[in-house]
N, C-alpha and C positions, 0 to 999 in steps of 0.2 A: 413596184406598182405606182403610178401616178396619183397624185392627190386630187380627189374629187372638187369641183369647183361649184360654188355656189354665188351666183349673179344676183346682185341686188341693182334694181332698175329703182330708182326713187326720183320724183319731182318734189323738190324743198323750195319752193319760192320765198319762203320767210324763214326768220330765226328758228321759229319753234318747229318748224319742218326740218329745218338742219338738224335740229337737235335729235327728232326721231330717225334720221338717217345715221347719224351717230349710234345712237342706240342700238339700230338694227345690226349695223357693223360691228359694235362691240358684242352683242350677244353672241353673232356668228362666228368671230375671232377669238372666243374663247381659246386662253391656253391648253385647255383638256381636248378639245378639237381640232382635229387634224386634217383640216380642209383648206383649199385656197378660196378667199373671200374678196369678188370683184365689186366694186360700186361704181355706178354710172348713172347720169342723169338720162331721161327717155332719148333727149334728142342726141347723145353720144353712143348711145347702144345702138349696135348695130346686127342684122341678123347673124354675121359670125359670132358675135358675143354670145348668143342665145345659143349656136349649134355646138359651142365650147362648153357651154354650161351642163352640170349634172343636175342642177335645180334653181327656181329662181324665184326671188322674194320680190314684189311689187310693192311699191309706196306711191300713192298718188291723194292729192287734195281733192274734193268736191269742188265742182266749181259748174255753179248754176244746175245743181241736181245732176250732173253728169262728171265723169272722170275729167282731170286738166287735160287740154287741148294736147298737150305736149305728150302725155301718157297714150292719148288715142293715136298720136302721130306716130309713135313708136310701135303700137299694134298694125297699123296700116303699113309701113314701113316693112316690119320682120314676118307679117302673118303667113304669106305664100310662101316664102323662102325655107320658112321652118317646118311648115304645114307636115309634111311627111317624115321628116327626120327627128322630130321631137316630140312625138305622141307619147303619152304617160310621162311626160316632166314633170317632176315635185314641184308644188306650186303653194305661194301662200301671197297674201295679201292685206297692207293694212290701208285702210282709209282715214285720212283726216277731213271729218265733215262737220261742218259748221250746225247742218240741219240733223239730217238721219241717215246719209250715204246710201238709200236704197236704190237710188236711179244707177249711181255710180256700181254697185254690187252687181246689178241686175246687167249691165253692161258691159261687166268684166267678165261676167257668168257666161253671157253669151259668146263672146269673144273665145275664153279658155275654153268651152265645150265645143267649138268648133276646132280649137287646136287639138282636142282630146288630151289636155293637160290634167294632171292628178291633184288636186285640192287637197293638201293635207290636213286641213280644217276650215271653218267655216271661215269668212273674213274678219278680221281685225276691224270693228269700225270706231274710231275714236270721236264721239260725238260731243259737240255742245262747245261750251266755253274751254279753253286750255286748261289742263292738269296735268301737272307733273307725274301722275300715275300712268299717264300713256306712254312716258318713256319705258317704265318696266316693262308694260304691256309688249311692246314692239321686241324690244330685248328677248324676251322670253319666248315670242313669235320665231325670231330670227334663230335663238339659240334651238329651240325645237326641232325647226327646220335642218338647220344643219346637223345636230347629232343624227337625225334620221338618217340624212345622205351618207353621212360619213360610216354607219352601221348597215347602210344597204337596205333599209327598213321600206324605204321610198324608193 
């Protein structure tokens, strides 16, 4: 049986958001979890990548109360090509928000509701000034998604 694939699509324009992507990869790529983990930026991600994935973890910054433009571009390019074939896709998101993340969350919730993706938990919103605890939270989120996908729970 082929390994299941977790696709991490993460917008990481700063050193701290790059640390978040690394933490997400480390959580999902834990030695006790037997899945394939692929990390791509939103601009690199194609509909074919989503179609080949068994689950998707999205990481984005909040910019001006909304998701990053490159994250929105990812959804714009991939929405219709994956709409019919990826309904029920297990999905999670972390949002690096300087303020509160609610605008970003609402926008992503609207898009993924249209896609009929299956949220495995409420969004992880990393608010305010940088906190190193954000790394452990993202690692735990990605590990939870990866374990659930490997076990067939999601």
